[in-house]
C-alpha positions as CSV (number, residue, x, y, z in Angstrom):
1,M,-30.1,8.0,-15.3
2,S,-27.6,10.9,-15.4
3,K,-25.5,10.9,-12.4
4,R,-27.2,14.6,-12.0
5,I,-30.7,12.9,-12.1
6,M,-29.8,10.7,-10.0
7,I,-28.8,12.9,-7.0
8,L,-32.0,14.7,-7.0
9,A,-33.8,12.1,-7.1
10,L,-32.3,10.9,-3.6
11,L,-32.5,14.0,-2.5
12,A,-36.4,14.6,-3.3
13,A,-37.1,11.3,-1.8
14,L,-34.9,12.1,1.4
15,L,-37.2,14.9,1.5
16,A,-40.0,13.5,1.0
17,V,-39.5,11.2,4.3
18,Y,-39.6,14.1,6.2
19,G,-42.6,15.4,4.8
20,L,-41.2,18.6,3.3
21,S,-40.3,20.1,0.0
22,M,-37.7,22.0,-1.2
23,A,-40.1,24.8,-1.6
24,S,-41.4,24.6,1.9
25,A,-37.5,24.7,3.6
26,A,-37.5,28.9,4.1
27,P,-36.5,30.8,3.4
28,L,-35.1,28.5,0.8
29,G,-35.5,31.5,-2.1
30,Q,-32.3,33.1,-1.0
31,E,-29.3,32.4,0.5
32,V,-28.7,33.1,4.6
33,I,-25.0,33.6,5.7
34,Y,-25.2,31.9,9.3
35,T,-23.2,32.6,11.8
36,V,-22.4,29.1,14.1
37,K,-23.7,28.6,17.2
38,L,-22.9,26.6,20.3
39,G,-24.8,23.0,19.7
40,D,-25.1,23.6,16.1
41,N,-23.9,20.8,13.2
42,L,-24.5,20.7,9.6
43,W,-26.8,18.1,9.0
44,T,-29.8,20.0,11.8
45,L,-29.0,23.3,9.9
46,A,-29.4,21.5,6.6
47,E,-32.4,20.3,7.9
48,K,-33.8,23.8,8.8
49,Y,-32.5,25.6,5.9
50,L,-32.9,23.1,3.1
51,G,-35.1,20.7,4.6
52,S,-33.1,17.1,4.5
53,G,-30.3,17.0,7.0
54,A,-28.9,14.6,3.7
55,A,-28.3,18.3,2.2
56,Y,-25.7,19.4,4.5
57,P,-22.8,19.0,1.5
58,A,-24.4,22.2,-0.1
59,I,-23.8,24.1,2.7
60,Q,-20.5,22.7,3.0
61,M,-19.6,23.2,-0.9
62,A,-20.8,27.2,-1.1
63,T,-18.8,28.3,2.4
64,N,-15.8,26.8,0.8
65,E,-16.4,28.2,-2.4
66,K,-17.5,31.4,-1.0
67,H,-14.6,31.1,1.2
68,T,-12.2,31.5,-1.6
69,E,-12.9,35.0,-2.5
70,D,-13.8,36.3,1.5
71,P,-11.5,34.1,3.4
72,T,-14.1,35.6,6.1
73,F,-16.3,32.4,5.3
74,A,-14.9,29.7,7.2
75,Q,-12.9,26.8,5.3
76,V,-15.0,23.5,6.9
77,V,-12.8,21.1,6.1
78,M,-14.8,18.6,8.1
79,A,-18.1,19.1,7.6
80,R,-18.6,17.0,11.1
81,L,-16.7,20.1,12.7
82,I,-17.4,23.1,12.8
83,H,-17.1,26.1,15.4
84,P,-19.0,29.1,16.9
85,G,-18.0,32.2,15.4
86,W,-17.7,30.3,11.5
87,K,-19.5,32.4,9.2
88,L,-21.5,29.8,7.0
89,L,-23.2,30.1,3.5
90,I,-26.5,28.4,2.9
91,P,-27.2,28.9,-0.3
92,S,-30.8,28.8,-1.8
93,A,-32.9,25.6,-2.7
94,E,-31.9,26.0,-6.4
95,K,-28.4,26.4,-5.7
96,A,-28.3,23.5,-3.3
97,E,-30.0,21.4,-6.3
98,E,-26.7,22.2,-8.3
99,L,-24.0,21.8,-6.0
100,L,-25.4,18.2,-4.7
101,A,-25.9,17.3,-8.7
102,R,-22.1,17.5,-8.8
103,A,-20.8,16.6,-5.7
104,K,-18.8,13.6,-5.4
105,P,-19.4,10.6,-3.9
106,V,-18.5,8.8,-0.7
107,I,-16.7,6.1,-1.5
108,V,-16.8,2.9,1.3
109,I,-14.3,0.1,2.4
110,A,-14.1,-2.7,3.9
111,M,-9.8,-3.4,5.8
112,D,-9.8,-6.8,7.1
113,S,-7.2,-5.2,9.7
114,D,-7.0,-2.4,11.9
115,I,-4.8,0.9,12.2
116,D,-2.0,0.1,15.4
117,H,-0.8,3.5,14.1
118,I,0.0,6.0,11.6
119,E,4.1,7.4,12.5
120,P,5.2,7.0,9.6
121,M,8.8,5.6,10.2
122,E,7.8,3.2,12.8
123,F,5.9,-0.6,11.3
124,R,2.8,-1.0,11.4
125,S,-0.3,-2.2,10.3
126,D,-1.5,-2.9,6.4
127,F,-4.0,-0.1,7.4
128,G,-1.8,1.7,8.9
129,Y,0.6,2.0,6.0
130,Y,-2.4,2.9,3.7
131,A,-3.7,5.9,6.2
132,T,-0.1,7.1,5.9
133,A,0.3,6.7,2.5
134,N,-2.5,9.5,2.0
135,F,-0.8,11.8,4.5
136,Y,2.1,12.1,4.2
137,E,3.8,13.6,0.1
138,P,7.3,12.6,-1.1
139,L,9.3,14.7,-3.8
140,L,8.4,12.4,-6.8
141,L,5.6,9.9,-7.3
142,Q,5.3,6.5,-9.3
143,V,4.0,7.1,-12.8
144,L,0.3,5.9,-13.5
145,E,-1.2,4.6,-16.2
146,P,-4.2,2.7,-17.3
147,G,-4.1,-0.8,-16.4
148,A,-5.4,-3.6,-18.8
149,E,-8.8,-3.8,-16.2
150,E,-11.4,-0.8,-17.1
151,G,-10.8,1.6,-13.6
152,V,-7.1,0.0,-12.6
153,L,-4.6,2.4,-13.1
154,E,-1.3,0.7,-12.7
155,G,2.1,2.1,-11.5
156,T,4.8,2.9,-13.9
157,L,8.8,2.4,-13.8
158,E,8.6,6.2,-14.5
159,Y,8.8,8.6,-11.4
160,G,7.4,11.9,-11.9
161,P,6.6,15.5,-10.0
162,G,5.0,15.1,-6.6
163,L,6.1,18.1,-3.6
164,A,9.4,18.7,-5.9
165,E,8.1,20.2,-8.9
166,S,11.5,19.3,-10.7
167,M,14.8,17.0,-10.1
168,T,18.0,17.0,-12.1
169,M,21.3,15.6,-11.8
170,S,24.6,16.9,-11.9
171,P,26.5,15.8,-15.3
172,D,28.6,13.1,-12.6
173,G,25.1,11.7,-11.1
174,L,25.8,12.9,-7.4
175,V,23.7,15.6,-6.7
176,A,20.3,15.6,-6.7
177,T,18.9,18.9,-6.7
178,F,14.4,19.2,-6.1
179,K,12.4,22.3,-7.0
180,I,9.9,22.3,-4.1
181,R,6.3,23.6,-4.9
182,E,6.0,27.5,-3.9
183,G,2.4,28.1,-2.3
184,A,2.4,24.2,-1.3
185,K,1.1,24.0,2.0
186,F,1.1,21.3,5.7
187,A,-3.1,20.4,6.3
188,N,-2.5,22.8,9.0
189,G,-2.0,26.4,6.7
190,N,1.9,26.1,7.3
191,P,4.7,26.2,4.6
192,I,5.9,23.4,2.4
193,T,9.7,23.9,1.9
194,A,12.5,22.3,1.6
195,H,13.2,22.7,5.5
196,S,10.6,20.0,5.6
197,F,12.6,18.0,3.3
198,K,15.9,18.2,5.3
199,H,13.6,17.7,8.7
200,T,12.1,14.5,6.8
201,F,15.2,13.4,6.1
202,D,17.4,14.1,9.5
203,R,14.3,11.8,11.3
204,A,14.3,9.5,8.6
205,I,18.2,8.6,9.1
206,T,19.2,10.1,12.9
207,A,15.7,9.6,14.9
208,P,16.4,6.5,17.1
209,R,12.8,4.3,16.3
210,S,13.6,5.3,12.7
211,Y,13.9,1.9,10.7
212,I,14.3,4.5,7.3
213,P,18.3,3.7,7.8
214,L,17.2,-0.2,5.7
215,L,15.9,2.0,2.8
216,V,19.1,4.5,3.4
217,Q,22.0,1.5,2.6
218,F,20.2,1.6,-1.6
219,M,20.0,5.8,-2.0
220,G,23.8,6.1,-2.8
221,F,23.8,8.3,0.8
222,D,24.1,8.2,4.7
223,S,24.9,11.2,6.4
224,V,22.1,13.8,6.8
225,D,25.1,15.9,5.9
226,D,24.7,14.8,2.8
227,V,20.7,17.0,2.6
228,V,21.1,20.5,2.2
229,V,19.7,22.8,2.0
230,V,19.9,26.1,-0.9
231,D,17.3,28.3,-0.2
232,D,13.7,28.1,1.1
233,Y,12.0,26.3,-2.0
234,T,15.4,24.4,-3.3
235,L,16.8,21.2,-2.1
236,E,20.3,18.9,-3.1
237,I,21.2,15.7,-1.9
238,H,24.7,14.7,-2.3
239,L,25.7,11.3,-3.7
240,D,28.5,8.9,-2.5
241,Q,27.9,7.3,-5.8
242,P,25.3,6.8,-8.2
243,A,22.4,4.3,-7.6
244,A,20.2,2.8,-9.6
245,L,17.1,2.6,-6.4
246,F,17.8,6.4,-5.6
247,K,14.4,7.9,-7.4
248,P,12.4,4.6,-6.7
249,L,13.4,5.1,-3.1
250,L,12.6,9.1,-2.8
251,A,9.0,7.7,-4.4
252,F,8.6,5.7,-1.1
253,Q,5.8,7.4,1.2
254,V,8.4,7.1,4.6
255,F,9.8,10.7,2.6
256,G,6.8,12.2,2.4
257,A,7.1,15.9,4.0
258,M,6.3,16.3,7.6
259,D,6.0,19.4,9.1
260,E,9.5,21.0,11.4
261,K,6.9,23.3,13.4
262,T,4.5,20.1,14.5
263,T,7.4,18.1,15.8
264,A,8.9,20.4,17.8
265,A,5.3,21.6,19.2
266,H,4.9,18.2,19.7
267,A,8.8,17.0,21.2
268,T,9.8,15.9,24.5
269,A,13.0,15.2,26.4
270,D,12.4,11.9,25.9
271,D,10.6,11.3,22.5
272,P,12.8,14.3,20.6
273,W,10.9,14.2,17.4
274,A,7.9,13.3,18.8
275,F,7.3,9.6,17.3
276,D,4.9,8.7,20.1
277,W,2.8,11.7,18.7
278,Y,2.3,10.8,15.3
279,R,1.4,7.2,16.0
280,L,-2.1,9.1,16.7
281,N,-2.3,12.4,15.4
282,T,-0.7,13.9,11.7
283,N,0.0,16.8,9.8
284,P,-0.9,15.9,6.5
285,S,1.6,16.6,3.3
286,G,-0.6,14.8,0.8
287,P,-3.9,14.5,-0.5
288,Y,-6.3,13.7,3.1
289,V,-6.6,14.4,6.8
290,I,-8.8,11.8,9.4
291,S,-11.8,13.1,10.1
292,K,-12.8,10.1,12.9
293,W,-11.3,7.7,14.6
294,E,-13.0,4.9,15.6
295,P,-10.8,1.8,16.6
296,G,-11.9,-1.4,15.7
297,V,-15.1,0.1,14.1
298,E,-14.1,2.8,10.7
299,Y,-12.0,6.0,10.1
300,W,-13.1,8.8,7.8
301,F,-10.6,10.6,5.5
302,E,-11.3,13.3,3.6
303,P,-9.9,16.2,0.9
304,N,-6.6,18.2,2.3
305,P,-8.1,21.4,1.4
306,N,-4.4,22.6,1.3
307,Y,-3.3,19.7,-1.4
308,W,-1.5,21.5,-3.7
309,Q,-3.8,19.8,-6.5
310,G,-6.6,20.8,-5.5
311,P,-10.6,20.2,-4.9
312,E,-10.2,18.8,-8.9
313,F,-7.4,16.4,-8.4
314,F,-10.3,14.5,-5.6
315,Q,-12.9,11.5,-7.0
316,N,-14.5,11.6,-4.0
317,R,-15.4,14.4,-1.5
318,K,-15.0,11.3,1.9
319,I,-13.7,8.1,2.8
320,I,-15.0,5.4,5.0
321,A,-12.6,3.0,5.8
322,K,-15.0,0.1,8.1
323,V,-13.2,-2.3,9.4
324,V,-14.1,-6.0,8.8
325,P,-11.9,-9.2,10.0
326,S,-13.9,-11.1,8.5
327,P,-14.5,-11.8,4.8
328,E,-17.8,-13.4,4.4
329,D,-18.7,-10.2,6.2
330,R,-16.1,-8.8,3.2
331,E,-18.4,-9.9,0.9
332,L,-22.0,-9.6,2.2
333,L,-21.6,-6.0,2.5
334,L,-20.1,-6.0,-1.1
335,K,-22.7,-8.2,-2.7
336,K,-25.5,-6.1,-0.9
337,G,-25.0,-2.6,-1.8
338,D,-23.8,-1.2,1.2
339,I,-19.3,-1.0,0.1
340,D,-17.6,-0.1,-2.5
341,L,-14.3,-2.3,-2.3
342,A,-13.4,-5.1,-0.4
343,L,-10.0,-7.0,0.3
344,G,-8.9,-9.7,0.9
345,L,-11.7,-12.4,-0.5
346,P,-11.2,-16.7,-0.3
347,F,-9.6,-17.5,-3.7
348,K,-12.6,-20.0,-4.3
349,D,-15.9,-16.9,-3.9
350,V,-13.7,-15.6,-6.7
351,D,-15.5,-17.2,-9.7
352,A,-19.0,-16.2,-8.1
353,L,-18.4,-13.3,-7.6
354,K,-17.4,-12.4,-10.9
355,A,-20.7,-13.7,-11.8
356,D,-22.4,-11.3,-9.7
357,P,-23.7,-8.3,-11.6
358,N,-23.5,-5.4,-9.5
359,V,-19.2,-6.8,-8.6
360,K,-17.0,-6.0,-10.4
361,V,-13.7,-8.7,-9.2
362,Y,-10.3,-6.6,-10.4
363,D,-7.6,-10.2,-11.0
364,I,-4.2,-8.0,-10.7
365,K,-0.8,-9.7,-11.2
366,Y,1.9,-8.8,-8.9
367,T,5.3,-9.7,-7.7
368,R,4.2,-11.5,-3.9
369,L,6.8,-14.6,-4.1
370,F,5.9,-17.4,-1.8
371,Y,8.6,-20.2,-1.4
372,L,9.2,-23.5,0.2
373,G,12.0,-22.3,2.8
374,M,14.5,-24.7,3.3
375,N,17.2,-24.1,5.8
376,N,20.6,-24.6,4.4
377,K,22.1,-25.0,8.1
378,I,20.1,-27.2,8.7
379,A,20.6,-31.5,8.0
380,P,19.3,-32.7,5.6
381,F,18.9,-29.1,3.9
382,D,22.8,-28.4,4.0
383,N,22.6,-30.8,1.4
384,V,22.3,-29.2,-2.1
385,K,20.8,-33.0,-4.0
386,V,18.5,-32.5,-1.1
387,R,16.9,-29.0,-1.8
388,Q,17.5,-30.1,-5.9
389,A,15.0,-33.7,-5.1
390,I,13.0,-31.3,-3.0
391,S,12.3,-28.5,-5.9
392,Y,11.5,-31.6,-8.1
393,A,9.1,-33.1,-6.4
394,I,6.2,-30.2,-5.9
395,P,3.1,-30.7,-7.7
396,Y,2.9,-26.8,-8.5
397,E,0.5,-26.6,-10.8
398,T,-1.9,-29.1,-9.1
399,I,-1.2,-26.5,-5.9
400,I,-1.9,-22.9,-8.2
401,K,-5.2,-25.0,-9.7
402,E,-6.5,-26.2,-6.4
403,S,-5.2,-24.2,-3.5
404,L,-5.0,-21.0,-5.3
405,Y,-7.9,-21.4,-7.6
406,G,-5.9,-21.0,-10.4
407,Y,-5.6,-17.0,-9.4
408,A,-1.5,-17.1,-9.3
409,Q,0.7,-17.3,-11.9
410,K,3.9,-20.0,-11.6
411,A,7.2,-19.3,-9.5
412,T,10.6,-19.6,-11.1
413,S,13.4,-17.7,-9.9
414,P,13.6,-15.8,-6.7
415,I,13.3,-12.5,-9.0
416,P,9.6,-12.5,-9.5
417,V,7.7,-12.5,-12.6
418,G,6.7,-8.3,-13.4
419,M,10.2,-7.5,-11.4
420,P,12.8,-5.9,-13.8
421,T,16.1,-8.9,-15.3
422,H,13.3,-12.2,-14.2
423,T,14.1,-14.4,-16.4
424,D,12.8,-18.7,-16.5
425,K,15.0,-20.1,-18.4
426,H,17.5,-20.7,-15.7
427,W,13.7,-23.0,-14.2
428,H,14.6,-27.0,-14.3
429,Y,12.2,-27.7,-11.4
430,D,9.2,-28.9,-12.8
431,T,7.9,-31.9,-11.4
432,D,8.9,-34.7,-11.6
433,L,9.2,-37.8,-9.6
434,D,11.7,-40.5,-10.4
435,T,14.7,-37.4,-10.3
436,A,13.3,-36.5,-7.4
437,K,13.9,-40.2,-6.2
438,A,17.4,-40.5,-7.8
439,L,19.0,-37.0,-6.7
440,L,17.5,-38.0,-2.5
441,A,19.5,-41.2,-3.1
442,E,22.8,-39.7,-4.1
443,A,22.7,-37.4,-1.6
444,G,22.2,-40.5,1.0
445,Y,19.1,-40.1,1.9
446,G,17.5,-42.8,-0.3
447,G,15.1,-44.5,2.8
448,G,14.1,-40.5,2.8
449,F,13.9,-38.7,6.5
450,D,11.0,-37.0,8.8
451,V,10.7,-34.1,8.8
452,E,8.3,-30.9,10.1
453,L,6.8,-28.0,7.6
454,A,5.4,-25.3,9.3
455,V,3.0,-22.9,7.9
456,R,0.8,-20.5,8.9
457,L,-2.9,-21.1,9.8
458,S,-4.2,-17.3,8.8
459,I,-3.2,-18.5,4.8
460,P,-5.6,-20.9,4.5
461,W,-3.9,-21.3,0.3
462,D,-0.6,-22.3,2.3
463,V,-2.1,-24.9,4.7
464,D,-3.7,-26.8,1.3
465,A,-0.7,-26.4,-0.1
466,A,1.8,-28.4,3.0
467,V,-0.9,-31.1,2.3
468,W,0.3,-31.7,-1.4
469,I,3.5,-31.3,-0.7
470,Q,3.0,-33.6,2.2
471,S,1.2,-36.1,-0.2
472,N,4.3,-36.2,-2.9
473,L,7.2,-36.6,-0.7
474,A,5.7,-39.5,0.9
475,Q,5.8,-41.0,-2.3
476,F,9.9,-41.4,-2.2
477,G,10.0,-41.6,1.7
478,V,10.0,-38.0,3.3
479,N,7.9,-38.6,6.1
480,V,6.1,-34.7,6.6
481,T,4.5,-33.7,9.6
482,I,2.5,-30.3,8.6
483,N,2.1,-28.0,12.3
484,K,-0.5,-25.4,11.6
485,M,1.6,-22.1,13.7
486,T,-0.1,-18.8,15.2
487,D,1.4,-15.7,13.6
488,A,3.1,-15.2,16.5
489,D,4.4,-18.6,17.3
490,F,5.6,-18.7,12.9
491,F,7.4,-15.8,13.1
492,G,8.9,-16.0,16.3
493,K,10.7,-19.1,15.2
494,L,11.3,-18.1,11.5
495,N,12.8,-15.3,13.6
496,A,15.4,-16.6,15.3
497,H,16.2,-19.1,11.9
498,E,14.9,-21.7,13.6
499,L,12.7,-23.6,11.6
500,P,14.3,-26.0,8.6
501,F,11.7,-26.3,6.6
502,F,8.6,-24.3,6.1
503,I,6.5,-21.9,3.9
504,H,6.8,-17.9,3.2
505,D,6.4,-14.9,1.5
506,W,8.3,-11.6,0.7
507,Y,6.7,-8.4,-1.0
508,S,9.2,-5.6,-2.2
509,W,8.2,-2.2,-2.3
510,G,10.6,-1.3,-4.3
511,N,10.5,-3.3,-7.4
512,D,14.0,-3.8,-7.9
513,P,15.8,-7.1,-8.4
514,A,18.9,-6.1,-5.9
515,F,16.6,-4.9,-3.2
516,Q,14.9,-8.2,-3.1
517,L,17.6,-10.0,-3.0
518,T,19.4,-8.1,-0.5
519,F,17.4,-8.7,2.3
520,L,16.1,-12.3,0.6
521,L,19.7,-14.3,0.1
522,K,22.3,-12.2,1.2
523,C,24.9,-13.7,3.1
524,G,23.8,-12.8,6.9
525,A,20.9,-10.8,6.2
526,F,18.6,-11.0,9.4
527,T,15.8,-11.8,6.1
528,N,17.9,-13.7,4.8
529,Y,15.6,-17.2,7.0
530,A,17.2,-20.2,4.6
531,D,20.3,-18.7,5.6
532,Y,21.6,-19.4,2.0
533,C,25.5,-17.8,1.4
534,N,27.0,-17.9,-1.8
535,E,29.7,-15.2,-2.0
536,R,29.6,-14.8,-5.8
537,V,25.9,-13.9,-5.3
538,D,26.1,-11.3,-3.3
539,E,29.1,-9.8,-5.1
540,L,26.5,-9.5,-8.0
541,I,23.9,-8.0,-5.6
542,E,26.8,-5.6,-4.7
543,L,27.3,-4.5,-8.6
544,A,23.4,-3.9,-9.2
545,T,22.9,-1.9,-6.3
546,W,25.6,0.1,-8.0
547,T,25.0,0.8,-11.4
548,V,22.1,2.5,-13.6
549,D,23.2,0.9,-16.4
550,E,20.2,-1.7,-16.8
551,A,22.7,-3.9,-19.4
552,K,24.9,-4.4,-16.5
553,R,21.8,-5.0,-14.1
554,T,20.6,-7.4,-16.5
555,E,23.8,-9.2,-16.7
556,Y,24.5,-9.2,-13.5
557,M,20.8,-10.6,-12.1
558,D,20.8,-13.3,-14.7
559,E,24.1,-14.7,-13.5
560,A,23.0,-14.7,-9.9
561,Q,19.3,-16.6,-10.6
562,K,21.5,-18.9,-12.9
563,L,23.5,-19.3,-9.4
564,I,20.5,-19.5,-6.6
565,V,18.3,-21.6,-8.9
566,E,20.8,-24.2,-9.4
567,E,21.6,-24.2,-5.8
568,A,17.8,-24.2,-4.8
569,P,17.9,-22.3,-1.1
570,W,13.9,-22.7,-1.8
571,A,11.4,-24.1,-3.6
572,F,9.9,-21.5,-5.9
573,L,5.6,-22.1,-5.5
574,H,4.1,-19.3,-6.9
575,Q,3.0,-15.5,-6.9
576,P,-0.9,-15.6,-5.6
577,D,-2.9,-12.9,-7.6
578,W,-4.4,-9.7,-5.9
579,I,-8.2,-10.1,-5.7
580,V,-9.7,-6.4,-5.6
581,A,-13.8,-6.6,-5.8
582,V,-15.9,-3.3,-6.0
583,S,-18.9,-2.3,-6.4
584,K,-20.2,-2.5,-10.3
585,D,-19.9,1.9,-10.6
586,F,-16.8,1.9,-8.5
587,T,-13.3,3.2,-11.0
588,G,-10.3,4.1,-9.6
589,F,-8.2,1.7,-8.4
590,A,-4.0,2.7,-8.0
591,K,-1.6,-0.1,-7.8
592,L,1.4,1.4,-6.7
593,D,4.7,-1.1,-6.3
594,D,3.5,-0.5,-2.5
595,L,0.9,-1.4,-3.0
596,C,-1.2,0.9,-0.3
597,L,-4.3,2.1,-1.1
598,R,-4.1,5.6,-3.1
599,F,-8.2,7.3,-2.2
600,S,-7.9,10.0,-4.3
601,Y,-8.2,8.5,-7.3
602,M,-11.5,6.6,-6.1
603,G,-14.7,7.9,-7.7
604,E,-17.4,6.9,-9.3
605,V,-18.4,5.3,-13.1
606,E,-20.4,9.2,-14.6
């Protein structure tokens, strides 16, 4: 059955429920120009004039189409929000059928976390990041291409135009010039200009509450004076030195255009950058606006009518995101057809989901890396032979098979599979208990030792992996006590660098080896939880950060991987797959480097 016939059949069924037909809903033979009165809403108007409240999208669509030729008609951004005095166009019955037949779907997704806030320059929950990724558009966008699985779009290593229609570099690679799209607007109608991006960078770099300086350190400039407005639609960024991460980081959502006038309107003496206001409000430069905010329950996202790519860009007319903490409930809703997409489903259920004819499962490879950390400053892990012995003792294949049900890749380096410059040629820790026992004896721990292994209760496969590790280490006298910790307790001790032995994971938004190693293994880095330090590795990270020569970067990172693998600050465990379960008709899942959902591509198969 075609999508048009299905929609018309659904509309006819709805009208039948109401005991009405298109022919009996007056005046129906002709369109009606209607002025909104206090208490009106589109549902009741559709009931009165079109016979069913479910036909309300036809009024919204007809009015918005009329607005483009006659601005005296309203522009209905949010169907649930109309104001007295607005002029609407209620279409005829025939036109309503036509409009509903080409109406785009509403996509319903189930989230495993809630939005804590939507201030783009402060750390926030996963769902908070998903929301802001759809509110703020940067100068550049990561280029997508069809993925290995039908319906999936994969981010590439290329970056194309976003709100900047072009970018040029000076011959010396030190001045980047951006031409901003003329005519682009924020959701409230204010123009997006070079001044908007200047405001964004000023806020990112100087606001006391902003974490963005952590990213700017990789971009080759460090001052607001380096960001220069040439004219209303021309922006320059002056670099101190060429940086490999300059373009990838410019595509991060945190550098999306923000409106200077909106900030000024909501600033206070104590909060001059309006962070408090932006935590609960937004004036988007990106593709979506938020039209319903019900914490702990659901959120509605609707296309931004001022978005520069226009209405045809969107594959849906609304995203409804429901907060569903229980994975069992998310799975049940998907099987019943009540939602279109679910994240965070257990690995143990994936095979059964794949067998369900009403469900598709995207099994996506990505660069999230799990590792067994050994604090290099705490005995006995201050001894490299002990760390190497532990690395030989881990049952890697068993953990992937039994704890992750096969949905993972083997990890062999601190630079994961899928990240540029990764190599597994230095890996030599395939499970070998005899070698592990010999190394432990060489280190002076032939009789073993007692140690506590910290894991998070919130990650069940870590808890299960800890049992397998415990079992193997017990075979040569290393007695492991597993400490199953809440996230709060775990991260409290992890951030204090107090855990000697722990399972942790990392995912780099910047799919870049220098970015990865800077945070994880550079001497003194806050997130170097193993307290590993090798001055040559630090030197190699710096060299890779500040060259754009890919051959040189590969050379530097190859040496760094060799040194790190040999010194074994971690045992590299695995890279789990990203499991995304969707309804059978869903299409348009975009996987970008930041792993944030992009709503505009989500639709249904025709």
